[in-house]
PQR file with spaces between the fields and no chain letter, atoms N, CA, C, O and H, PARSE charges and radii, in Angstrom:
ATOM       1  N    GLY     1     -22.018    5.686   28.896 -0.4000 1.5000
ATOM       2  CA   GLY     1     -20.531    5.273   29.718 -0.0000 2.0000
ATOM       3  C    GLY     1     -19.593    5.655   28.921  0.5500 1.7000
ATOM       4  O    GLY     1     -19.524    6.626   28.167 -0.5500 1.4000
ATOM       5  N    GLU     2     -18.932    4.880   29.128 -0.4000 1.5000
ATOM       6  CA   GLU     2     -17.261    4.680   28.777 -0.0000 2.0000
ATOM       7  C    GLU     2     -16.678    3.422   27.927  0.5500 1.7000
ATOM       8  O    GLU     2     -17.119    2.306   28.201 -0.5500 1.4000
ATOM       9  H    GLU     2     -18.988    4.091   29.740  0.4000 1.0000
ATOM      10  N    GLU     3     -16.041    3.515   27.260 -0.4000 1.5000
ATOM      11  CA   GLU     3     -15.782    2.313   26.573 -0.0000 2.0000
ATOM      12  C    GLU     3     -14.673    1.503   27.552  0.5500 1.7000
ATOM      13  O    GLU     3     -13.704    2.155   27.943 -0.5500 1.4000
ATOM      14  H    GLU     3     -15.682    4.421   27.038  0.4000 1.0000
ATOM      15  N    ALA     4     -14.773    0.393   27.867 -0.4000 1.5000
ATOM      16  CA   ALA     4     -13.908   -0.809   28.476 -0.0000 2.0000
ATOM      17  C    ALA     4     -12.571   -0.772   27.709  0.5500 1.7000
ATOM      18  O    ALA     4     -11.472   -0.482   28.180 -0.5500 1.4000
ATOM      19  H    ALA     4     -15.560   -0.137   27.550  0.4000 1.0000
ATOM      20  N    PHE     5     -12.871   -1.124   26.423 -0.4000 1.5000
ATOM      21  CA   PHE     5     -11.574   -1.275   25.409 -0.0000 2.0000
ATOM      22  C    PHE     5     -11.407   -0.636   24.505  0.5500 1.7000
ATOM      23  O    PHE     5     -11.631   -1.241   23.456 -0.5500 1.4000
ATOM      24  H    PHE     5     -13.764   -1.360   26.040  0.4000 1.0000
ATOM      25  N    ARG     6     -10.984    0.742   24.355 -0.4000 1.5000
ATOM      26  CA   ARG     6     -10.736    1.706   23.468 -0.0000 2.0000
ATOM      27  C    ARG     6     -10.021    1.023   22.223  0.5500 1.7000
ATOM      28  O    ARG     6      -8.983    0.377   22.364 -0.5500 1.4000
ATOM      29  H    ARG     6     -10.802    1.234   25.207  0.4000 1.0000
ATOM      30  N    PRO     7     -10.549    1.180   21.179 -0.5600 1.5000
ATOM      31  CA   PRO     7     -10.020    0.775   20.052  0.2800 2.0000
ATOM      32  C    PRO     7      -8.460    1.331   19.566  0.5500 1.7000
ATOM      33  O    PRO     7      -7.649    0.693   18.895 -0.5500 1.4000
ATOM      34  N    GLU     8      -8.314    2.620   20.080 -0.4000 1.5000
ATOM      35  CA   GLU     8      -7.064    2.899   19.794 -0.0000 2.0000
ATOM      36  C    GLU     8      -5.930    2.758   20.603  0.5500 1.7000
ATOM      37  O    GLU     8      -4.863    3.354   20.458 -0.5500 1.4000
ATOM      38  H    GLU     8      -8.973    3.138   20.625  0.4000 1.0000
ATOM      39  N    VAL     9      -6.246    1.859   21.544 -0.4000 1.5000
ATOM      40  CA   VAL     9      -5.171    1.335   22.834 -0.0000 2.0000
ATOM      41  C    VAL     9      -4.940   -0.285   22.944  0.5500 1.7000
ATOM      42  O    VAL     9      -3.956   -0.923   23.316 -0.5500 1.4000
ATOM      43  H    VAL     9      -7.113    1.374   21.662  0.4000 1.0000
ATOM      44  N    VAL    10      -6.189   -0.687   22.490 -0.4000 1.5000
ATOM      45  CA   VAL    10      -6.001   -2.155   22.452 -0.0000 2.0000
ATOM      46  C    VAL    10      -5.033   -2.632   21.353  0.5500 1.7000
ATOM      47  O    VAL    10      -4.893   -2.020   20.294 -0.5500 1.4000
ATOM      48  H    VAL    10      -6.989   -0.169   22.188  0.4000 1.0000
ATOM      49  N    PHE    11      -4.321   -3.852   21.697 -0.4000 1.5000
ATOM      50  CA   PHE    11      -3.442   -4.336   21.180 -0.0000 2.0000
ATOM      51  C    PHE    11      -4.081   -5.742   20.425  0.5500 1.7000
ATOM      52  O    PHE    11      -3.381   -6.753   20.386 -0.5500 1.4000
ATOM      53  H    PHE    11      -4.434   -4.348   22.557  0.4000 1.0000
ATOM      54  N    ASN    12      -5.132   -5.738   19.970 -0.4000 1.5000
ATOM      55  CA   ASN    12      -5.768   -6.793   19.240 -0.0000 2.0000
ATOM      56  C    ASN    12      -5.956   -6.451   17.578  0.5500 1.7000
ATOM      57  O    ASN    12      -6.635   -5.574   17.046 -0.5500 1.4000
ATOM      58  H    ASN    12      -5.702   -4.917   20.002  0.4000 1.0000
ATOM      59  N    PRO    13      -5.208   -7.345   17.061 -0.5600 1.5000
ATOM      60  CA   PRO    13      -5.388   -7.196   15.631  0.2800 2.0000
ATOM      61  C    PRO    13      -6.564   -6.810   14.920  0.5500 1.7000
ATOM      62  O    PRO    13      -6.629   -5.887   14.108 -0.5500 1.4000
ATOM      63  N    TYR    14      -7.446   -7.535   15.254 -0.4000 1.5000
ATOM      64  CA   TYR    14      -8.734   -7.762   14.568 -0.0000 2.0000
ATOM      65  C    TYR    14      -9.421   -6.493   14.771  0.5500 1.7000
ATOM      66  O    TYR    14      -9.837   -5.838   13.815 -0.5500 1.4000
ATOM      67  H    TYR    14      -7.393   -8.285   15.913  0.4000 1.0000
ATOM      68  N    VAL    15      -9.612   -5.968   16.489 -0.4000 1.5000
ATOM      69  CA   VAL    15     -10.224   -4.559   16.701 -0.0000 2.0000
ATOM      70  C    VAL    15      -9.630   -3.455   16.005  0.5500 1.7000
ATOM      71  O    VAL    15     -10.276   -2.549   15.477 -0.5500 1.4000
ATOM      72  H    VAL    15      -9.275   -6.500   17.265  0.4000 1.0000
ATOM      73  N    GLN    16      -8.394   -3.555   16.018 -0.4000 1.5000
ATOM      74  CA   GLN    16      -7.524   -2.180   15.353 -0.0000 2.0000
ATOM      75  C    GLN    16      -7.510   -2.505   14.033  0.5500 1.7000
ATOM      76  O    GLN    16      -6.923   -1.605   13.432 -0.5500 1.4000
ATOM      77  H    GLN    16      -7.869   -4.291   16.446  0.4000 1.0000
ATOM      78  N    ARG    17      -8.004   -3.663   13.036 -0.4000 1.5000
ATOM      79  CA   ARG    17      -8.242   -3.711   11.634 -0.0000 2.0000
ATOM      80  C    ARG    17      -9.465   -3.330   11.518  0.5500 1.7000
ATOM      81  O    ARG    17      -9.562   -2.536   10.583 -0.5500 1.4000
ATOM      82  H    ARG    17      -8.481   -4.394   13.524  0.4000 1.0000
ATOM      83  N    MET    18     -10.392   -3.518   12.007 -0.4000 1.5000
ATOM      84  CA   MET    18     -11.731   -3.004   12.110 -0.0000 2.0000
ATOM      85  C    MET    18     -12.004   -1.671   12.366  0.5500 1.7000
ATOM      86  O    MET    18     -12.866   -1.052   11.741 -0.5500 1.4000
ATOM      87  H    MET    18     -10.313   -4.164   12.767  0.4000 1.0000
ATOM      88  N    PHE    19     -11.085   -1.022   13.554 -0.4000 1.5000
ATOM      89  CA   PHE    19     -11.269    0.304   13.533 -0.0000 2.0000
ATOM      90  C    PHE    19     -10.750    0.970   12.619  0.5500 1.7000
ATOM      91  O    PHE    19     -11.533    1.782   12.126 -0.5500 1.4000
ATOM      92  H    PHE    19     -10.385   -1.525   14.061  0.4000 1.0000
ATOM      93  N    GLN    20      -9.519    0.958   12.093 -0.4000 1.5000
ATOM      94  CA   GLN    20      -8.935    1.596   10.967 -0.0000 2.0000
ATOM      95  C    GLN    20      -9.856    1.360    9.475  0.5500 1.7000
ATOM      96  O    GLN    20      -9.736    2.248    8.631 -0.5500 1.4000
ATOM      97  H    GLN    20      -8.883    0.298   12.494  0.4000 1.0000
ATOM      98  N    SER    21     -10.633    0.349    9.204 -0.4000 1.5000
ATOM      99  CA   SER    21     -11.421    0.013    8.246 -0.0000 2.0000
ATOM     100  C    SER    21     -12.354    1.052    8.510  0.5500 1.7000
ATOM     101  O    SER    21     -12.528    1.787    7.538 -0.5500 1.4000
ATOM     102  H    SER    21     -10.731   -0.372    9.890  0.4000 1.0000
ATOM     103  N    ILE    22     -12.913    1.298    9.383 -0.4000 1.5000
ATOM     104  CA   ILE    22     -14.333    2.347    9.658 -0.0000 2.0000
ATOM     105  C    ILE    22     -13.875    3.839    9.603  0.5500 1.7000
ATOM     106  O    ILE    22     -14.574    4.740    9.139 -0.5500 1.4000
ATOM     107  H    ILE    22     -12.772    0.701   10.172  0.4000 1.0000
ATOM     108  N    ALA    23     -12.629    4.003   10.124 -0.4000 1.5000
ATOM     109  CA   ALA    23     -12.035    5.304    9.930 -0.0000 2.0000
ATOM     110  C    ALA    23     -11.778    5.514    8.388  0.5500 1.7000
ATOM     111  O    ALA    23     -12.128    6.554    7.830 -0.5500 1.4000
ATOM     112  H    ALA    23     -12.061    3.271   10.500  0.4000 1.0000
ATOM     113  N    ARG    24     -11.121    4.434    7.693 -0.4000 1.5000
ATOM     114  CA   ARG    24     -10.636    5.098    6.520 -0.0000 2.0000
ATOM     115  C    ARG    24     -11.898    4.930    5.528  0.5500 1.7000
ATOM     116  O    ARG    24     -11.770    5.439    4.414 -0.5500 1.4000
ATOM     117  H    ARG    24     -10.836    3.589    8.146  0.4000 1.0000
ATOM     118  N    ARG    25     -13.026    4.309    5.808 -0.4000 1.5000
ATOM     119  CA   ARG    25     -14.602    4.518    5.177 -0.0000 2.0000
ATOM     120  C    ARG    25     -15.145    5.587    5.380  0.5500 1.7000
ATOM     121  O    ARG    25     -15.650    6.082    4.373 -0.5500 1.4000
ATOM     122  H    ARG    25     -13.130    3.895    6.713  0.4000 1.0000
ATOM     123  N    ALA    26     -15.254    6.212    6.403 -0.4000 1.5000
ATOM     124  CA   ALA    26     -15.719    7.719    6.844 -0.0000 2.0000
ATOM     125  C    ALA    26     -14.699    8.663    5.978  0.5500 1.7000
ATOM     126  O    ALA    26     -15.137    9.592    5.298 -0.5500 1.4000
ATOM     127  H    ALA    26     -14.844    5.810    7.221  0.4000 1.0000
ATOM     128  N    VAL    27     -13.676    8.436    6.034 -0.4000 1.5000
ATOM     129  CA   VAL    27     -12.725    9.815    5.416 -0.0000 2.0000
ATOM     130  C    VAL    27     -12.838    9.657    3.678  0.5500 1.7000
ATOM     131  O    VAL    27     -12.814   10.680    2.993 -0.5500 1.4000
ATOM     132  H    VAL    27     -13.320    7.681    6.586  0.4000 1.0000
ATOM     133  N    THR    28     -12.950    8.434    3.102 -0.4000 1.5000
ATOM     134  CA   THR    28     -13.079    8.177    1.769 -0.0000 2.0000
ATOM     135  C    THR    28     -13.889    6.838    1.693  0.5500 1.7000
ATOM     136  O    THR    28     -13.542    5.677    1.909 -0.5500 1.4000
ATOM     137  H    THR    28     -12.969    7.603    3.658  0.4000 1.0000
ATOM     138  N    PRO    29     -14.951    7.326    1.358 -0.5600 1.5000
ATOM     139  CA   PRO    29     -16.123    6.203    1.178  0.2800 2.0000
ATOM     140  C    PRO    29     -15.995    5.806   -0.019  0.5500 1.7000
ATOM     141  O    PRO    29     -16.132    4.585   -0.096 -0.5500 1.4000
ATOM     142  N    ASP    30     -15.730    6.457   -1.275 -0.4000 1.5000
ATOM     143  CA   ASP    30     -15.733    5.874   -2.358 -0.0000 2.0000
ATOM     144  C    ASP    30     -14.519    4.973   -3.015  0.5500 1.7000
ATOM     145  O    ASP    30     -14.520    4.326   -4.062 -0.5500 1.4000
ATOM     146  H    ASP    30     -15.618    7.448   -1.212  0.4000 1.0000
ATOM     147  N    GLU    31     -13.598    5.138   -2.139 -0.4000 1.5000
ATOM     148  CA   GLU    31     -12.465    4.102   -2.228 -0.0000 2.0000
ATOM     149  C    GLU    31     -12.519    2.785   -1.717  0.5500 1.7000
ATOM     150  O    GLU    31     -12.921    2.710   -0.556 -0.5500 1.4000
ATOM     151  H    GLU    31     -13.598    5.663   -1.288  0.4000 1.0000
ATOM     152  N    PRO    32     -12.197    1.653   -2.320 -0.5600 1.5000
ATOM     153  CA   PRO    32     -11.972    0.349   -1.870  0.2800 2.0000
ATOM     154  C    PRO    32     -11.220    0.279   -0.557  0.5500 1.7000
ATOM     155  O    PRO    32     -10.187    0.938   -0.439 -0.5500 1.4000
ATOM     156  N    LEU    33     -11.627   -0.410    0.357 -0.4000 1.5000
ATOM     157  CA   LEU    33     -10.655   -0.679    1.548 -0.0000 2.0000
ATOM     158  C    LEU    33      -9.637   -1.698    1.117  0.5500 1.7000
ATOM     159  O    LEU    33      -9.992   -2.755    0.596 -0.5500 1.4000
ATOM     160  H    LEU    33     -12.466   -0.945    0.262  0.4000 1.0000
ATOM     161  N    SER    34      -8.296   -1.373    1.342 -0.4000 1.5000
ATOM     162  CA   SER    34      -7.155   -1.988    0.990 -0.0000 2.0000
ATOM     163  C    SER    34      -6.841   -3.074    1.942  0.5500 1.7000
ATOM     164  O    SER    34      -7.539   -3.081    2.956 -0.5500 1.4000
ATOM     165  H    SER    34      -8.008   -0.514    1.766  0.4000 1.0000
ATOM     166  N    LEU    35      -6.075   -3.857    1.849 -0.4000 1.5000
ATOM     167  CA   LEU    35      -5.808   -5.111    2.137 -0.0000 2.0000
ATOM     168  C    LEU    35      -4.176   -4.918    2.435  0.5500 1.7000
ATOM     169  O    LEU    35      -3.429   -5.716    1.868 -0.5500 1.4000
ATOM     170  H    LEU    35      -5.508   -3.852    1.025  0.4000 1.0000
ATOM     171  N    SER    36      -3.626   -3.964    3.241 -0.4000 1.5000
ATOM     172  CA   SER    36      -2.572   -3.673    3.300 -0.0000 2.0000
ATOM     173  C    SER    36      -1.736   -4.312    4.620  0.5500 1.7000
ATOM     174  O    SER    36      -2.414   -5.121    5.255 -0.5500 1.4000
ATOM     175  H    SER    36      -4.234   -3.316    3.701  0.4000 1.0000
ATOM     176  N    ASN    37      -0.977   -4.183    4.907 -0.4000 1.5000
ATOM     177  CA   ASN    37       0.157   -5.176    5.880 -0.0000 2.0000
ATOM     178  C    ASN    37      -0.163   -4.358    7.093  0.5500 1.7000
ATOM     179  O    ASN    37       0.733   -4.291    7.934 -0.5500 1.4000
ATOM     180  H    ASN    37      -0.427   -3.526    4.391  0.4000 1.0000
ATOM     181  N    THR    38      -1.021   -3.871    7.276 -0.4000 1.5000
ATOM     182  CA   THR    38      -1.351   -3.250    8.729 -0.0000 2.0000
ATOM     183  C    THR    38      -1.407   -4.276    9.803  0.5500 1.7000
ATOM     184  O    THR    38      -1.165   -3.669   10.846 -0.5500 1.4000
ATOM     185  H    THR    38      -1.749   -3.925    6.593  0.4000 1.0000
ATOM     186  N    ILE    39      -1.608   -5.527   10.058 -0.4000 1.5000
ATOM     187  CA   ILE    39      -1.397   -6.186   11.178 -0.0000 2.0000
ATOM     188  C    ILE    39       0.184   -6.603   11.052  0.5500 1.7000
ATOM     189  O    ILE    39       0.750   -6.668   12.143 -0.5500 1.4000
ATOM     190  H    ILE    39      -1.804   -6.020    9.211  0.4000 1.0000
ATOM     191  N    MET    40       0.969   -6.888    9.940 -0.4000 1.5000
ATOM     192  CA   MET    40       1.850   -7.065    9.970 -0.0000 2.0000
ATOM     193  C    MET    40       2.937   -6.029   10.447  0.5500 1.7000
ATOM     194  O    MET    40       3.935   -6.370   11.082 -0.5500 1.4000
ATOM     195  H    MET    40       0.509   -6.836    9.054  0.4000 1.0000
ATOM     196  N    GLU    41       2.642   -4.691   10.069 -0.4000 1.5000
ATOM     197  CA   GLU    41       3.253   -3.659   10.674 -0.0000 2.0000
ATOM     198  C    GLU    41       3.236   -3.585   12.010  0.5500 1.7000
ATOM     199  O    GLU    41       4.340   -3.389   12.519 -0.5500 1.4000
ATOM     200  H    GLU    41       1.831   -4.414    9.553  0.4000 1.0000
ATOM     201  N    MET    42       2.244   -3.689   12.797 -0.4000 1.5000
ATOM     202  CA   MET    42       1.865   -3.509   14.007 -0.0000 2.0000
ATOM     203  C    MET    42       2.687   -4.723   14.709  0.5500 1.7000
ATOM     204  O    MET    42       3.231   -4.585   15.805 -0.5500 1.4000
ATOM     205  H    MET    42       1.347   -3.848   12.384  0.4000 1.0000
ATOM     206  N    ASN    43       2.715   -5.825   14.022 -0.4000 1.5000
ATOM     207  CA   ASN    43       3.453   -6.845   15.213 -0.0000 2.0000
ATOM     208  C    ASN    43       4.722   -6.615   14.890  0.5500 1.7000
ATOM     209  O    ASN    43       5.515   -6.966   15.764 -0.5500 1.4000
ATOM     210  H    ASN    43       2.274   -5.938   13.132  0.4000 1.0000
ATOM     211  N    ASP    44       5.292   -6.037   13.712 -0.4000 1.5000
ATOM     212  CA   ASP    44       6.703   -5.660   13.609 -0.0000 2.0000
ATOM     213  C    ASP    44       7.182   -4.520   14.975  0.5500 1.7000
ATOM     214  O    ASP    44       8.131   -4.474   15.758 -0.5500 1.4000
ATOM     215  H    ASP    44       4.647   -5.752   13.003  0.4000 1.0000
ATOM     216  N    THR    45       5.986   -3.717   14.739 -0.4000 1.5000
ATOM     217  CA   THR    45       6.448   -2.602   16.006 -0.0000 2.0000
ATOM     218  C    THR    45       6.452   -3.129   17.376  0.5500 1.7000
ATOM     219  O    THR    45       7.100   -2.693   18.327 -0.5500 1.4000
ATOM     220  H    THR    45       5.215   -3.755   14.103  0.4000 1.0000
ATOM     221  N    LEU    46       5.619   -4.155   17.350 -0.4000 1.5000
ATOM     222  CA   LEU    46       5.421   -4.816   19.076 -0.0000 2.0000
ATOM     223  C    LEU    46       6.837   -5.481   19.360  0.5500 1.7000
ATOM     224  O    LEU    46       7.473   -5.493   20.413 -0.5500 1.4000
ATOM     225  H    LEU    46       5.092   -4.509   16.577  0.4000 1.0000
ATOM     226  N    LEU    47       7.180   -6.082   18.005 -0.4000 1.5000
ATOM     227  CA   LEU    47       8.392   -6.992   18.320 -0.0000 2.0000
ATOM     228  C    LEU    47       9.838   -6.217   18.622  0.5500 1.7000
ATOM     229  O    LEU    47      10.717   -6.492   19.439 -0.5500 1.4000
ATOM     230  H    LEU    47       6.663   -6.071   17.149  0.4000 1.0000
ATOM     231  N    ARG    48       9.735   -5.100   17.606 -0.4000 1.5000
ATOM     232  CA   ARG    48      10.861   -3.868   17.973 -0.0000 2.0000
ATOM     233  C    ARG    48      10.821   -3.491   19.220  0.5500 1.7000
ATOM     234  O    ARG    48      11.829   -3.572   19.922 -0.5500 1.4000
ATOM     235  H    ARG    48       9.021   -4.877   16.943  0.4000 1.0000
ATOM     236  N    SER    49       9.678   -3.034   19.677 -0.4000 1.5000
ATOM     237  CA   SER    49       9.561   -2.713   21.362 -0.0000 2.0000
ATOM     238  C    SER    49       9.904   -3.663   22.346  0.5500 1.7000
ATOM     239  O    SER    49      10.373   -3.280   23.418 -0.5500 1.4000
ATOM     240  H    SER    49       8.859   -2.968   19.107  0.4000 1.0000
ATOM     241  N    VAL    50       9.672   -5.201   22.037 -0.4000 1.5000
ATOM     242  CA   VAL    50       9.740   -5.873   23.058 -0.0000 2.0000
ATOM     243  C    VAL    50      11.460   -6.448   23.011  0.5500 1.7000
ATOM     244  O    VAL    50      11.977   -6.967   24.000 -0.5500 1.4000
ATOM     245  H    VAL    50       9.291   -5.512   21.166  0.4000 1.0000
ATOM     246  N    ALA    51      12.254   -6.234   21.597 -0.4000 1.5000
ATOM     247  CA   ALA    51      13.705   -6.784   21.385 -0.0000 2.0000
ATOM     248  C    ALA    51      14.486   -5.462   21.753  0.5500 1.7000
ATOM     249  O    ALA    51      15.714   -5.527   21.782 -0.5500 1.4000
ATOM     250  H    ALA    51      11.834   -5.813   20.793  0.4000 1.0000
ATOM     251  N    SER    52      13.859   -4.273   22.034 -0.4000 1.5000
ATOM     252  CA   SER    52      14.809   -3.209   22.758 -0.0000 2.0000
ATOM     253  C    SER    52      14.984   -3.201   24.129  0.5500 1.7000
ATOM     254  O    SER    52      15.946   -2.790   24.777 -0.5500 1.4000
ATOM     255  H    SER    52      12.860   -4.220   22.010  0.4000 1.0000
ATOM     256  N    LYS    53      13.653   -3.845   24.604 -0.4000 1.5000
ATOM     257  CA   LYS    53      13.485   -3.854   26.263 -0.0000 2.0000
ATOM     258  C    LYS    53      14.209   -5.256   26.854  0.5500 1.7000
ATOM     259  O    LYS    53      14.463   -5.466   28.040 -0.5500 1.4000
ATOM     260  H    LYS    53      12.871   -4.179   24.077  0.4000 1.0000
ATOM     261  N    SER    54      14.440   -6.042   25.869 -0.4000 1.5000
ATOM     262  CA   SER    54      15.088   -7.188   26.460 -0.0000 2.0000
ATOM     263  C    SER    54      16.368   -7.271   26.732  0.5500 1.7000
ATOM     264  O    SER    54      16.918   -6.310   26.193 -0.5500 1.4000
ATOM     265  H    SER    54      14.233   -5.871   24.906  0.4000 1.0000
ATOM     266  N    LYS    55      17.217   -8.005   27.358 -0.4000 1.5000
ATOM     267  CA   LYS    55      18.444   -8.333   27.808 -0.0000 2.0000
ATOM     268  C    LYS    55      18.916   -9.348   27.061  0.5500 1.7000
ATOM     269  O    LYS    55      18.214  -10.358   27.005 -0.5500 1.4000
ATOM     270  H    LYS    55      16.770   -8.785   27.796  0.4000 1.0000
ATOM     271  N    ARG    56      20.096   -9.322   26.380 -0.4000 1.5000
ATOM     272  CA   ARG    56      20.668  -10.254   25.622 -0.0000 2.0000
ATOM     273  C    ARG    56      21.320  -11.227   27.023  0.5500 1.7000
ATOM     274  O    ARG    56      21.819  -10.731   28.033 -0.5500 1.4000
ATOM     275  H    ARG    56      20.666   -8.502   26.426  0.4000 1.0000
ATOM     276  N    VAL    57      21.158  -12.659   26.757 -0.4000 1.5000
ATOM     277  CA   VAL    57      21.907  -13.459   27.723 -0.0000 2.0000
ATOM     278  C    VAL    57      23.084  -14.271   27.109  0.5500 1.7000
ATOM     279  O    VAL    57      23.786  -14.981   27.830 -0.5500 1.4000
ATOM     280  H    VAL    57      20.752  -13.062   25.936  0.4000 1.0000
């Protein structure tokens, strides 16, 4: 079957972080997983997108 919620397109910080961690582990299995600002960066991107589409009152 087909995935209902593809991790690449769902804006859910938990799912996004889990998917990124799995992908990183697959590419660099010997490196520890970093606790980067990924979620903060995703939120910043979302807020900038919303702000650019919003009208000032």
